[in-house]
LUMGUDREN-460055 format. One record per atom (N, C-alpha, C): x, y, z. Coordinates in steps of 0.001 Angstrom, whole numbers, plus 500000, padded with zeros to 6 digits. Layout:
XYZ
...
// end
This chain:
500842498826500000
500000500000500000
500885501235500000
500691502096499056
501524503291498992
500765504485499555
501510505381500151
500919506587500716
500934507681499663
499961508574499726
499964509674498762
501191510564498957
501638511143497870
502815512024497920
502506513256498754
503521513764499378
503428514989500167
504430515994499635
504272517218500049
505236518248499701
506577517852500297
507594517893499497
508965517569499912
509593518889500342
509593519157501648
509986520469502156
511381520893501725
512326519954501704
513701520339501358
513825520721499895
512972520173499045
513000520533497628
512141521758497355
511057521913498114
510142523023497893
510676524342498440
511504524280499448
512113525479500041
513582525183500308
514373525070499245
515764524646499419
516589525580500303
516275526870500313
517038527781501167
516821527467502647
515599527129503015
515318526749504405
516048525457504757
516015524495503828
516714523237504075
518216523467504195
518767524308503332
520209524605503408
520549525269504737
519660526119505233
519880526752506536
519844525706507654
518911524758507558
518848523686508553
520098522805508477
520557522537507262
521780521738507093
522987522487507656
523042523802507432
524138524611507987
524068524616509514
522862524730510047
522652524652511496
523183523324512024
522870522249511308
523325520925511715
524848520828511724
525484521413510742
526964521407510721
527529522207511889
526916523355512199
527348524158513350
527194523363514643
526048522722514782
525771521894515959
526796520766516064
527107520140514936
528106519071514934
529457519562515420
529832520770515004
531107521340515440
531094521636516939
529980522146517438
529853522414518880
529989521104519658
529313520065519184
529392518762519856
530803518196519788
531451518329518629
532836517857518499
533749518580519478
533621519908519531
534451520708520439
534224520336521900
533010519875522208
532676519491523583
533130518072523908
533608517341522891
534075515977523130
533021514901522942
531918515232522272
530904514222521978
531395513422520781
531625512123520983
532171511292519903
531079510858518931
531520510358517777
530592509945516723
529646508848517205
530156507932518000
529319506845518494
528114507385519256
528352508282520198
527257508835520993
526315509659520112
526874510468519213
526026511263518319
525093510377517508
525616509316516943
524784508460516093
523776507660516911
524175507173518072
523240506419518908
522029507259519281
522248508495519710
521105509321520109
520252509721518910
520885509920517756
520104510292516576
519278509110516064
519797507907516177
519002506724515840
517803506648516782
518062506798518087
516990506642519067
515899507694518887
516274508938518718
515281509991518497
514452509677517252
515119509260516199
514415508951514955
513473507765515134
513879506775515929
512986505656516243
511768506161517007
512006506964518027
510911507455518861
509927508301518060
510442509080517129
509585509924516302
508942509144515153
509407507940514893
508866507145513798
509363507601512440
510595508089512377
511164508582511125
512072507513510510
511482506682509657
512242505601509025
513385506138508177
513154507261507514
514192507847506658
515432508181507485
515240508882508607
516380509290509438
516995508112510193
516178507115510558
516750505908511157
517741505305510170
517333505183508915
518217504599507902
519503505418507779
519377506726507676
520554507590507527
521517507364508686
521004507373509909
521893507311511072
522370505896511389
521628504892511010
522136503521511129
523327503352510188
523204503859508976
524319503760508029
525536504545508531
525302505723509080
526421506500509624
527033505804510823
526198505196511647
526701504459512819
527578503297512385
527131502573511384
527925501445510881
529260501938510342
529258503053509620
530509503620509099
531422504085510220
530826504470511355
531614504904512514
532108503713513343
531780502491512897
532278501302513570
531367500721514638
530148501206514729
529209500669515712
528651499359515158
528683498308515968
528262496982515507
526749496917515292
526350495979514447
524924495740514211
524225495344515509
524912494592516367
524340494179517644
524018495398518505
524926496338518577
524696497546519377
523572498379518780
523596498566517470
522543499345516806
521179498715517064
521106497405516995
519832496716517198
519297496894518613
520170497187519570
519744497307520960
519414498730521389
519548499692520481
519242501084520835
517809501211521349
516875500574520690
515469500697521086
515182500123522474
516046499240522944
515845498600524252
517036498890525170
517568500077525075
518810500424525768
518723500223527283
517580500438527868
517462500284529324
517707498838529765
517332497886528928
517496496471529255
518815495899528763
519567496670528012
520790496195527379
522021496529528213
523006495686528111
524268495924528801
525370496438527897
525046496821526673
526096497203525720
526428498696525736
525691499497526492
525908500942526464
526631501428527708
527543502362527489
528285502958528602
527370503884529402
527857504316530543
527096505255531371
526815506553530598
527808507047529850
527627508263529032
526560508053527965
526598506888527325
525622506601526278
524219506468526862
524118505847528017
522824505714528678
522285507091529055
523146507966529519
522728509333529833
522252510043528568
522986509883527487
522598510506526221
521273509979525696
521063508672525805
519815508080525335
518632508536526189
518860508674527485
517792509181528356
517484510640528031
518517511436527823
518309512830527451
517597512926526103
517928512029525188
517271511999523872
515756511831524031
515356510986524942
513927510774525168
513268512033525715
513939512716526633
513372513949527183
513223515026526116
514212515152525236
514130516150524171
513064515788523151
512900514509522878
511914514085521891
510498514299522408
510281514022523672
508956514181524275
508928515417525174
509552516480524738
509746517691525539
508425518303525994
507371518110525223
506084518698525602
505459517998526805
505920516797527134
505367516066528278
505755516704529606
507028517029529762
507488517536531068
508819518261530930
509094518804529743
510396519430529540
511491518391529733
512618518824530237
513652517885530680
513469517809532198
512912516705532691
512632516606534124
513892516816534962
513707517362536149
514837517640537031
515685516403537306
515039515254537508
515820514057537813
516692513642536622
516176513795535409
516969513479534213
518101514490534086
517778515763534243
518787516821534146
519911516582535154
519538516265536376
520541516037537427
521376514790537149
520729513709536732
521447512464536445
522415512661535272
521926513245534204
522767513471533022
523874514468533361
523530515499534131
524519516497534536
525606515937535442
525306514839536109
526319514178536927
527270513325536113
526937513105534863
527754512262533979
528457513088532906
527725514024532306
528283514867531254
528693516218531810
529740516778531255
530115518143531615
529107519111531001
529139520355531431
528224521338530850
528426521482529337
529672521595528836
529829521671527376
529313520423526654
529499519246527259
528977518021526648
527447518039526622
526842518474527724
525380518574527791
524874519521526710
525524520659526579
525122521650525573
525267521068524166
526419520489523871
526646519922522541
525656518824522208
525422517924523135
524478516838522905
523054517375522775
522712518364523567
521373518961523487
521116519559522110
522094520241521562
521924520819520223
521805519732519159
522518518626519323
522355517486518401
520901517012518449
520340516939519645
518964516468519811
517954517444519220
518205518732519357
517339519732518724
517363519549517205
518566519393516652
518711519274515204
518044518016514660
518262516861515283
517685515635514734
516173515654514866
515645516225515927
514189516341516027
513639517217514901
514348518261514535
513916519123513422
513953518341512106
515040517638511849
515133516850510620
514051515771510569
513779515134511709
512708514130511736
511386514741511302
511099515919511782
509830516555511447
509727516892509963
510827517315509375
510842517595507938
510570516314507158
511265515246507502
511120513982506768
509756513344506995
509258513373508223
507964512762508521
506843513545507852
506869514857507954
505820515673507342
505763515452505835
506921515256505216
506981515022503775
506868513567503378
506729512684504375
506670511235504122
507799510785503203
509017511200503570
510176510800502774
510217509285502688
510459508788501517
510373507350501288
511604506609501812
511371505379502177
512447504465502561
512207503138501867
512408503129500551
512230501884499801
513342500903500147
513213499671499678
514312498728499905
515639499333499470
516696498992500147
518008499618499935
518449499616498480
518140498588497728
518590498535496339
517829499504495436
516778500160495952
516014501131495181
516381502569495530
517465502766496230
517777504103496748
518755504906495899
518966504556494684
519926505290493859
519559506774493811
518303507073493558
517878508466493475
518007509162494830
517594508488495904
517697509079497237
519151509349497595
520047508414497278
521468508632497540
521983509851496768
521546509977495521
521960511121494701
521459512418495337
520181512425495762
519625513618496411
520408513973497667
520695512981498485
521417513232499731
522825513751499445
523502513156498458
524862513580498125
524891515003497574
523811515408496915
523774516752496334
523272517790497330
522850517341498493
522329518262499500
520865518572499315
520191517856498397
518790518113498134
517866517425499134
518369516470499870
517572515775500871
518452515432502055
517849515289503187
518593514975504418
519163513590504341
// end
């Protein structure tokens, strides 16, 4: 069953998408400067995308995670991180913070989460990771609203071309 086409926001307003992409690069630099490694960045972006139901962004960040050396076993356990023993204390803090940012309308970042994460991450790390979470939530909304497709991997030639050209996230 196919879904009806939607407006593709990144193609319909490329300047806005380019600004969001530039924002994402700035955020990435802030996170890098704060010492947030690629593993943690990709794990939280996968989790946020799972929570938001963004198949397109899950695919993007799973592929980036694999390129960063994260095993398939670890990636598969992101959705059940609380029950898994494969994540470090820092990663668990990041995944918990990811949930608070994704469901921010429920209770903001609750004090207990803020305190727990703040006891593990430094202030610059908290700031850098928080901006990563803001950015991925924004990208999820763009992709979900536009119902960006996630066909079988062998059908993604056009999507790969769009992503490489900066036309799609």
